[in-house]
N, C-alpha and C positions, 0 to 999 in steps of 0.2 A: 695704147701699149707700145712702148718703144721696141724696135726690132733691129737686129743686126744680120745683114745678109752675108753668109759665108758658106764654105763647103762643109760637108759632114766631117771630113778630116780635120779641118781648121777648128770646128766646134769642139771636137774631142780634146784637142790640145788646149784650147782656151778653158774648157771646163776643168780639166785636170789641174791646171794652174791655180784654180780657185778652191781646191779641196784641202781642208785642215782637220786635224783631230785635236781634241782637248781631253786630257786625262790628269786628274788630281790637280787641276788648276793650270797646267802647262799646255799652251797651244802651240802647234807647229805644223808646217806644211806636211801633207800626207804623201804626196807623190813627188819623189825626187827626180825621176826621169823616165826614159823609155829605152829598153834594150830592143835592138832590131837587127834583123838580117834582111836587107831590102831585096825584094823580088818584084816580079811584074805585077803581083796582086795588090801592092800598096805603095810602091816607090813613088808613083806620081799622084797618089791620093793622100793617104795619111802621111806618106813620106814628104810630100810637098809642104804640108803644114809644119812638120818638124824642121824642115830646112828653112822655111821662110820666117816663122816667128814662134820658136819653141817656148818663149817666156822663160821661166826659171828652170824648165825641164832640161836635164842633161840628156843628150842622145848618146847611148852606149852602143858600140859596134860588137855584136856577138859573132861567134864563129860556128856555133851549132845551136839550133833553136832549143833543144833540150838543155844544153849547157847554160845558155844565157838565162833560161827560166829558172834553173836550179840556183844560179847566182842570185836571182831576184828573190827566191825563197829564203836563202841564207841572209840576204840583206834585211828582209822583213823580220826574220827571227832575231837577228842581232839587235834590231831596234825594238824587240819585244812587241812586234806587230803594229807599231805606231808610225812607221814610214815604209813606203813600198817603192819599187821600180816596176813599172808596167812593161809588158813585152808585146811586140807585134811581129807578125810573120806574113809571108806570102801564102797562097792557097796550097792545097794538096800536100806534098811531102813536108813543106815548111811548116804548115799548120800541124800535121800529125806528129811531127817531131816533138811538139810541146805537150802531147797527151800524157806522156810519162810524168812530166813535171807537174801537170795539173793533178794527176793522181797523188803524187807525193805531197803537194801542198794541202789537198783536201783531207788526206789521211791525218796529217799533222796539224790541222786547223790553223794553217798559216795563210795570210792574205796574199793572193797572187792574181793579178789582173792581166788577162790575155786578150789581145785583139788579133785573132787569126783572120786572115783575109778569106774571102769566099768567092765562088763563081758569080757570074752576073745575075743580078736580081731580075733583069728583063728577059734573060735566057736567049736573047737574040743572037749573040755570037756562039752559042753552045755548039759543040763542046769546046771550051777554051782550053788552052794549055794547062795541064795538070788537073783538069777537072775529073772528078769521080762521077761516072754516070750510073744511076740506079734506075733501070727500066721500070721497076715496080713503083717508084715514087720519084718524080723529078724534083721534088722539094728536098730530097735527101742529098747531102753533099758530104765531103770528108769532114767538114766541121762538126757534123752530128756525132762524130766519135767522142767529142768532149762531154756529151750529155751525162753519161754515167759517172764521170770522174770530176764533175764540177758541182759546186754548191749552188751556183746560179749560171744559167745559160740563156742567151738571147741572140736573135739574129735581127739586125737592123736592115730591113728590106726597103724601108722608106725613110727619108731624112727625118721626118717628125717623130719617128719611133726612137730616135737616139735619146731623147730627153728622159723618157721613162726607163729606158734600158740603163742609162748611166746612174740615175738615182737609185735604182734597185741594186746595181752592182756595188755602189758605195754602202748601201744598207748591209749587205752581206760582208763586205770586206772589213767593216768597222764594228761588227757584232761579235763579242767574245764567245757567245754561245753557238753561233752559226757560221763561224769564219771558215774560209777555204778558198777555192778557186772560183773566180768570176770570169766568165767567157762572154765576150761581145763579138759575135761573128760578123764580119764586115764584107759584104759583097763589093767587089772591086769597083763596079760602076757607081755604087751609092757613095763611096768615099769621096768621089769628086763632084757629086751633085750639090747644088747650092739650095739654100733654104733661108727664109726669113725667121731666124731663131729669136724668140723673145729675150729681151735683155736680162730678165730676171734669172734665166737659166744659167747665166754666167756670174751671178752674184757670189760673193764669198760664202761658202758653206762650212760651218764648223760642226764636225761630227763628234758629239760628246760620248766618250766611252764610260758608261755608268758603272758604278759599283752597286749592284743590286744585292741586298742581303736576303737570305732565305726568310720565309715568313715565320710567324711566331709558332705555329703548329710544328713545322719542321725543326726549328731550333729546339723546342722542348723535347721532341722525340730524340734528337741527337744527344741532348744533354742526358736524358734518362739512359740511353744506351751506354754512354761513356761512364756514367756513375755506376752502372751495373758491372762494368768490366774491371777485372783485376789486372790483366796484362794486355793492354791495347798496343797496337803499333800503327803509326801514321806513315802513309806512303805519299810522298811529295812529288807531284807530277808537273807537267809543263804548265798547267794552269797557275801554279804557284809562281813560276818565273814570270809569266805574262801579267799576273796581278801585282807583281813587285811585292810579294807577300813572304819573302824569305825570312825576314826578321820576325814577322808575326808567327810563322811556324816555329822558329827557334824559341820565342818567348812562350808560346803555347806548350811546347814539349818540355821546356825547362820548368815551368810552373807546375805542371801536372806529372812530371817524371815519365814521359812517354818517349820510347825510341822512335827514330824517324829514318825511313829509307827513301832514297831518291830514285826516280825512274831516269831513263836516258834523257828524256825531254826536260826533266826537272833538275838534272845535275848542274851544279854551280849556282843555283838560286840561293842556296845557303852554303856556308863553308864546310868542307870535309872535316876540318879540325873540330867542329862542334862535337862536344863530348857524347851527345846522344845520337849522333849520326852513325848508322850501322852499314852504310853503303847500299848498293843496288840490291834489289830483291828479285827472285825468280830465276829464269833460265840462265841469264848472264850475271846473276847476283853473287854476293859475297857469302862466305861461310857464316859470318856473323848474322846477317839478316835472315838467311834461310834456316839456320838452326833456331834462331829466336822465334821464328814463325811457329815452330812445333807446339809451343806452349801458349801462343797468343789466343785470346778469346774474342778479340775485336780488331778488325782492320778498319782504319779510318783513311779512306782514299780521298786525297785533296787534289783536284785538278788532273786526275789520271783517267785514261780510257780503259784501264784494266785489260790490256792486250795479253796474249798468251805468254809472252816473255815475262811480263810482270807477275802474272798469277802462277807461273810454272805450269801452264796448261791445266789450271784449276786443281793442281795437286800440291804445289809448294805452299801456297797460302792457306790451304784447307786441311792441314794434317790434324788439327784439333777438330774433331767432328762437331763440336758445339760452337764453333767460331761464327761470329756475325760480322756483317759488313755495313759500314756507314759511308756513303759517298757524297762528298761536297763538290759540286761542279756547276758551272754556269749553264751547262747543257742538260736538259731533262733526259735526253737519250742516254748520255754517258752515266748520269747519276742513277739510272734505273737498272744498270747492269748488275749481274750476279745476285739478283733478287735483293739488292741492297735497300736499306732505309735511305731514301734520297733527301738531300738537303740542297736545294737549287739556289745557288747564289755565288757571288764573288768570293774567292778564297780568303782574302784579307778581312773583309768586314764580317763575313759569316763566322770565321774562326774567332774573331774578337767578340762577337755576340755570344757564341757558345762558351768562350772562356769566362765571360762575365758571370754566367749562371753557374759554371763549375766552381768558380772562386767563391761564390756565395755559399755553395754546398761543401766547401773545404775539401774538394776531391783531390786525391793522390792515387796514382796507380799502385799496384802491389809489387812492383819491381824493387829489388834491393840492390844486390851487386851484380845481377845477371848481365846487364848491359855493359858495364865496365869489364867484367870478366871475359865475355865473349869477344869484345873488341880487342883485348890484349892477345887472345889466341889468334884472331884473324890478322892483326898487325904483324905478328911474328911470321905467319904463313905468307902474307903479302910481301914482306921483305925477302923471304926465302925465294919466292918466285921471281921477284925483280932482280935478285942477285945471281940467279942461275946462269952459269956460263959453261960452254962446252970446253972440256979440257983435253980433247983428243981421243978420249975413251968413253967419256960419259959426262955427267953434270956435277960431279963432286958431291960435297956434303949438302944436306938440306932436304926438305920435304918434296921439292919439285920433282915431278915425274912427267915426262913428255906424254902427249896424247897417245892412247892405244899402243903401249910399248911393244906388244907382240910383233908388230910389223914396222915399227919406227926405225929399227937399226938399218935395214936394207935401204930404205928411202933416204936416210941421212948419209949413208955411205955413198950412194949414187950421187947425191946432191953435192957433197964435198968434192968428189972426184971430178964432176962435170962443171961445177960453178965455183967452188972454193970458199963459199961463205961459211962463217962459224958463229954468226950472231944469233942468239936465241931471240925469238919474238918478244917474250916478256922482258928480257934484259934490255932489248932495244927500246921498249916503252919506258923503262926505268931511266935509261941514259938520257932520253929526250926530256923527260920530266926534270931531271937534275940540271940540264944544260940550258934550257930555254928560260926566258923571263917568267917571273911568277905570275904576271898578269897577261901572258901571251894567250891567244885564242887557238884552241886546237879543234880541227874539223875532221870528222870521219863519218862513215856511213854503213859499210857492208863488210861481209867476211868475218874473220875471227877478231879483227881489231876492236869492234864494239864491245865484245866480251872482255878482252884484255883491258880496255880503257875503263869500262864500268867497274871492274874489279880492282884495278891497279892504280888508276889515275886519281890523284888527289890535288885539289886546288881550293884556295880560299878566295880567289878572284871572281867576283860576281860576273855571271854571263860569259865565262871564258871557255865553256865546254859546249861545242856546237855539234851535236850528234843527230844525224838524220836516221832514226830507227823506227819510224812509223812504216815506211815503205822499204827500209833497208836497201835503198836504191844505189846499185853500183854506178859509179860515174858522178855522184853528187859531190864527192870530196873536193876536187880541185876547183870546180865551179863554185862550190860552197865557200871555199877559202877566199876566192875573189869577192864574193858577196859580203863576207864578214869584213874583209879589208876595206871595201868601199864604205861600209857602215862605221868602221872603227879605224880610221887611217893612222891613228897614233899608236896602235897596238901591233906587235908582231903576230903574224897569223901563219899557222902550220897546217897543211893538209897531210894527214896520215892515211896512206892509200896502198892497197895491195896491188900487185902487178896486174892482176886480172882487171880490177877497176880502172887502173891507169890506162890499160889498152882500150878499155871500153869507151872512155870519154876523157880526153885531156885537151879538148879543143879551146877552152877558154884561157889557156896560158898566154896566147898572144894578146888577148884583151887585157889581162893583168899587166903585161909589159907595156902595152899601148897606153894604159892609164897611169903608168908609174906607180902601180899598186903592188908593192912587194909582197909576195907570198913565198913560203918555203915548203916545197913538196918533198916529203919523205916517202919513197917507194919501198914498201916491205916486199922484197922479191923472193918468194919461196917457189917460184916457177910452177905455180898451181893455183887453182881455185881451192885453196887449202882448207877453208872452213867446210866446203861441200865435200871435199875428198875425205875429211874426217867423218862427216856424217855418213857418207857412202860406205867406207870401209869399216867404220865402227858398228854398222848394222849388217855386216856379213856380205856386203856387195863388193866384188873386186874392183880395184881402181880402174875406172873407165872414163876416159875423156875429161878428167878433172886435173890431171897434171900436164904441164907443158913439155911433152916429150916427143921425140921423133918417132915416126912410124917404124916399127921393127919388121924388117923383111922376113925374118924367120917365123915370127908369131902372127904377123899381119895386124898387130895391135899397136896402140900408141903407148908402148912401154919400153922404148929405146932410150938413148941418152937424153938428158935434159936439154931443152932449147935455151940457149943463152941470149938474153936481151940486154944491151947496154943502155939503160934508161938515162944515165947521165948524158950520153951523147944525144939522145932524143931531146932532152931538155935544152942542151946546148944549141941544137938546131933551131929551136924556137927563140933563142937569145938569152936563156938562163945561164947562170954559173953552175957548172956541174961538178959533183963530187961522187966518188964511188967508195963505199965502205964494205969491207968483207970481214972485219974484226970489230969487237967492241971498241977498241982503242981508235980505230979509224973512224967509226961512227961519232965518237965523242969529239974527235978533232974536226970532223966535217961540220958538226953543229956549231962549234965555237967559231969556225971560219965563216959560216953562213950568217951569223949575227953581225959580222963586220961588213957584209956586202950591202950595197945600197939598192941593188935590183933583186929580182926574183931568183930563187935558188932551187936546184933539185939535188937531192941526196939519194943515190941508188944504194940502198942497204940490202946486201945479200943475206937473207935470213934463213936459218935452218928450218926445214919443214917440221911440223909436229911439235913445235916448241911454244905454242900458245898456252895460256892458262886453262886448265881443265875445269870441268863443272864442279860445283860445291853444293851437294845435297839438293840438286835440281833435276828437273825432268822436262822434256819437250815432246809433245805428242806429234808424231809424224806417221805417214802412211806406209809402214813396213809391210811387205808382202805377207799375206796370211797363209799362202801356199807356196812351199819351196822344198826342193830336195837338198838344200844346203843346211847343214846343222847350224852354222853361224846365223843364218837368216831366221831359222826357227827359234833360236835363243833370243834374237833381237825382238821377234814378234811376241814372245812370251813376256819379255820385259814390258812391252807396250801394254799387253793385256793385264798384267799384274798392276801396273800403275792406273790403268783405266778403272779397275775395280775399286781403287781407293780414291778416285777423283770425284769432284762434284759434277753433277749433271744438271743442266739448265735447259 
């Protein structure tokens, strides 16, 4: 048996160069490169291998371990999980910085390969710099923090363990049903140790991504459920996007006259202009989808995890007490949720198999004009919200009402006095949609923007909507834009980010500049964690530490004047072209100018608080205090209890 003597670090690099995926007859390299922030834990181990002979792998220089791993997540998502960038870090804080990203990828079923360094396997230099010491178990290190947030975790304590570790990591990373984060923890001494690896370990490996169709029993059960349904609704999730099944969903819905709603992960798998598309459903859903749910007798979930935002905390989807659920998913776990009838298989081929049987039975839903009628009502409301502009006294004509109007006026008055911005958040979203390219990629993650975008953003460009809303992770937005740009260098990429998220993590801007990867960052600055401030005050709790205000010496609270931040200057300090917009006209002009720039751009949009789109026939279950002497809190708790009485219990 032929062998090759090399270090463990060198073997990792050589192995990654030989990994390919095949999907629908197309074969391509699986690993594009490696993000790294070199530290003492791996700069002379795995780092030596990357410096000496990286093969086709690109070495990307991250600035924050969480940020670079988020960029890798977005890169994989933009490639529909068929190409990845791995990440490596030093031990201790460098490794732990990636835990949040590992959580994000696993929640979203996105392939993320991490190589956190670890303390010495021999333990002889213990305690080394940055080592976590656990007196109760010397085998426990900081790297163990990844165990609950990874789909696969392994520690390579001996060189020969690398082979089974890497093969198992690839198994998870290329499995549609079990995809998530794979963590290979690398003791820093082992990285530099040499071993006679068998040559076959480095042979070209092609990982076939199979399209498994659900079995005959499950197909027949699904067909019978749909045949019995008069008013079914299909929910198109991220699994539709990753299966490349958007056209199949449209054909299915058109043939059988079934309305379709998209989740955040599924948005842009099929065009928003599709006549049976009723928009997002649930907590951040549209009026059309949520109202239509009231009469639905069957939910067909395709590639969705059925999280609480999709189901409206098991209230929105289940207003019809006789409703049933059919779940089509590659994962048995997700397909068994909500006591659903499960159909375990790939979205595309499973829907095609079901369609064949429904066609033979000449099935059509009982919908007549309801879908068209509700979409007309919603489109008028959507345009009203998009067009809402502050006129100095209010918001003019239209249906738009700012969130919780009883306390909005003072907040707006203070904001205009201290900051001077008059852009409404919803109008800002509308202006961006009008000004950017039709096929531009928009990236967002946290706060109120995901709700605005799911309700208001329309696109017919495939895979142009990159929303991280499994973890709703603040700080994903800018790093995610970088990942999308690296994956789709010919597209314009926009990060829509709140001021809170920008402050939390903007570290990968220099990497975007370094890679000549133009991104445009639009900061929606309402000087607050606005979404949570709405949640706080809308449930009877006074504004506390959610607005960016100075400490008031009289009250002792953070309720003084607003703290002004010049985000354009922050971006300029990194090397971006900066624009500040305080009016809708200035925002429009900045977007036009940004398109002409060759390098990365930041637009500091001063957005009026409380001007995001409000909920439409939705509800979200949160832990409101059940004992309080405040009447507003008591009322909020009563609303919770009333909804719970009407919600499904599982």
